[in-house]
N, C-alpha and C positions, 0 to 999 in steps of 0.2 A: 401411628397416624401416617397416612399416605403423604408423600411429598409431591406437590403438584406445581408444574410450571403453568401459571395462570394466564399466559398470553403468548401465543406464537402463531405462525402462519404456514400454510402450504400453498404452492401454486405450480402450475405448468406454465412457464414463462411465455407470454404473448406480448411482443413489443408494442402492439397497438393498444390492446386492452390495458396493459400494465405500463402505460407511458409515464406514470408517476415515478417509475424506476428509471431515472435518467442516466446519462453517461457517467456522471460523477459517482454513480452507484453501480458501476459495471460489474463489481464482484457479485452482485445478486441478480444479474441479468441472465438467469438460468433457472432450471426446474429445482424446486425444493419439495421433497415428498416425505411421507412417513418413514420410509426406510433410511432417510438421511438423518432424521432427528432421533430415532429410537436408540442408536448407540450412544449419542450425546447425553440423552436423559439417563441411561443406565450408568455411564461413566461418572456422572455427576450426582448419582444417588436419588434421582427422581423416579417416581412410580407412574406418572402420567402427566397429561397436559390438557389445556383448553385451547382449541384452535379457533382463531378469529378470522372473520371474513376480510378479504382485501379487495374484492371486486363486488360492486353493487348490482348483483343480479341473482335471480333464483337458480340459475345454472350453477353458481358458486355454492349455494346450499346443497345441491345434489352432489357436487364433487366432494365437499367436506363431509357430508353425512355418509357417503360411500367409503371414504377414508376411515371414518369412525367405526363403521360396521366391520371393516376388515382388520382393524388394529385396536385391540382392547386398551392400549395405553392412551388412546385419545378418549378422554373421559367426558368431554363436552364440546359442543360446537356453538359459537356465537355467529349467527348468520345475518342475512339481510332480507327485509321485506320493504315494500313501498308503504311506509306508514301513512302517507298522504292519500293513498288510494281508497276509493269508496268500497273496494273489495277486500280491505285489509283484514277484516274479521274472518272472512272465508279462508284467507291464507293462514292466519293464526290457527284456525281450527285444523287445517290440513297439517301444519307443522307440529301440532300437539300430539300427533300419533308417533313421533320419533323421540324415544326416550333421551337420546343424546343431544337433541336440540334444546339448548338451555336458555337462549336469549337472542337478542338482535342488536345491530349497530348500524349507524348511518355515518358517513364521513362528513360530519358537520364542519370539520376544520377546513374542508375544501369548498364550502358554499360561499358564493358571493355575498349573499344575505347573511351577515354575521349573527343575526338573531333568528336564523332559520328554525331553530328548535321551538320558537314561540309562535310559529305560524299555526293558526287554528286547526288546519287539517292534520298537521304533524302531531299536535297535542291530542287530537281526537284519537289518532292511532296509538299513541303512548298510553292513553287512558284504558285501552283494551288489554294491554300486556298482562296486568296482574290477574285478570280473569282466567288467563291460560297459564299462569305461573311462570311467565317469562321475565328474565332480567333485561336490563338495558345498559350497554356500554356507551359511555359518553366520550367521544373522540373530538377534542377541541384544542385550539391554541389559547394562550392567556388572554388575548383580546376578547374572547367569548365568555370569560368566566362570570362576568356580571349578568349576562343574559342567562347563563346556566343557573345562577343562583335563583333567578325568578322562575326558571323552568322547574327546578327540583322542588321549590316551594309549592308548586301547583299539584304535586303528586306525592304527598307524604307517605303513602303506603307502597309506592313502587320501588323495588330494589334497583338502585343505580350504582354503577362503578365508573369512576373517572379513569380513563386510560392514560398511561404514561405521565402521571402527575401533571396533566394538562400542558405538557411540553414547554416548560419555562425556558427563559433565555439563558441557558447555562453557559454557552460560549461567551456571552457578554457579562456573565456574573451578576445578572439582575435578579433580585429576590423580593424586594419590598412589596410592590403592588401585587405581584402574584401570590405572595404568602398571605397577605390580608384577605384577598379574594378567596383563597383556599380555606382559610380559617372560617370565613362566613359560610361557605358551603358545608364545611364539616360539622357545623352546628345541627345540620339535618341528619339524623341518625340512620336514615335509610340510604345514605350515600357512602360508598366505600371508595377506596383508591388503590390503583395498581402502581406499585413502585417498579416501573418498567420503562423501557424506551429512552432512558436518560442519555446514553452515550451518543445517540444520533443528534441530540440537541447541544452537545459539547463540541469542542474543537476535535474533529475526527482523528487528527494526526497527533495531537499533543496533550490530550486530556490526562489528568492524574486522578487517582481515587478520591483524594480530598476535595476535588472540584464539586463533587456531588453531595458532600456532607451537609451543607446548609439546607439543601433541598430535601434530602431524606429526613433530616431532623425536623424540618417544618411540617412535613406530612405526618410523621409519627406523632408529633406533639398535637397536631390538629385532629387527627382521626383516631389515635389510640391504637393499641395492639390488636384489637379485634376487628378493625375495619380496613386493614391494609393487606395486600397480597403481592407475592412475587410473580413477575413475568419477565421472560428473557427478551421478548420481541424478536426472537430468532425467526427467520434469517435476516430481518432488517438490521439487526444489531451488527451484522458482519461488516457493514460499511465502516464501522469504527472500532469493533472489538470482537474477539472470539467468544463463543458461548462461555468458556471458562473465565475469561477476563470480566465479562459482564456480571457473572455470578460472584466473582471475587469481591467486587465493589460492595455488594450487599452483605455477603458473608462477613466481611471485615467490619462493616458498620454494626451488624446485629450480634457480633461475637460476645458482647458484654451483656446481652439480654438473657432472661431466664430461658431454660429449655422449653418451657411451655409457650413463651412468647415467640421463640424461634419456630416452633412447630406450627403455631397459628399462621405466621407469616409465610412459611415455606409449604403451606398446604391446607392447614385446617380451615383458614378463612375462605379459601377458594372452594373447598368442599361444601361449606355451609352456604355460601352465597349462591353458588351454581347448583346446589343439590346434587353433587357428584356421587356416583356409586363405585 
């Protein structure tokens, strides 16, 4: 079975467009391209990756799809379309011609309206995704989990995946409310979860592997072995950890799991969810 990094990014750094990469994150204020990731994947035993949008534009889709055409190890792209647009179906029709375009994402975590996903126009756009066999990545903070529960309930047939375990407050060691909300969402079997992006929610300088155990455990218990997938969140993870150190956290946690469970987590589930070839 292929081993897949289910969540990472590429960009040509632009200080205006990428202003979310602030000076505290100066280590990633530069270009990160397929040639930078390829050796890291090989060194760590991965066969491919899913690259996810970091800019909300269709120019981003063109950039990532071009990368995917040129590099076979990029197995899928999660892009961006304006789901609120009256022309959304036209855009979905257009993107359905690209075999490596697997789904879409909106930066819900950055919206002033914390219930943005419940806006009628947005939901109308989401309703069209299944017709074109597209997935949807849910990028949120914990304060949006209850809105997200209402959101996923409205689309029981749509494949969803929560990015970065919904970014819990790992630095503050808060788990209770986040865990209850995640358990409620996990009851909906069309929702999956990426165990990714955790180091950026911890103390960047002083985290320890065991800081993440209660969070990984909560997700595994809620979603089960068939609805979780690994993502490095490279290069964003570099603000707090190398690719190897990020990987070590989950390798250590899953070491006691069966070989089949480990294969599902480190690739099989991403292949099934995104229909990777």
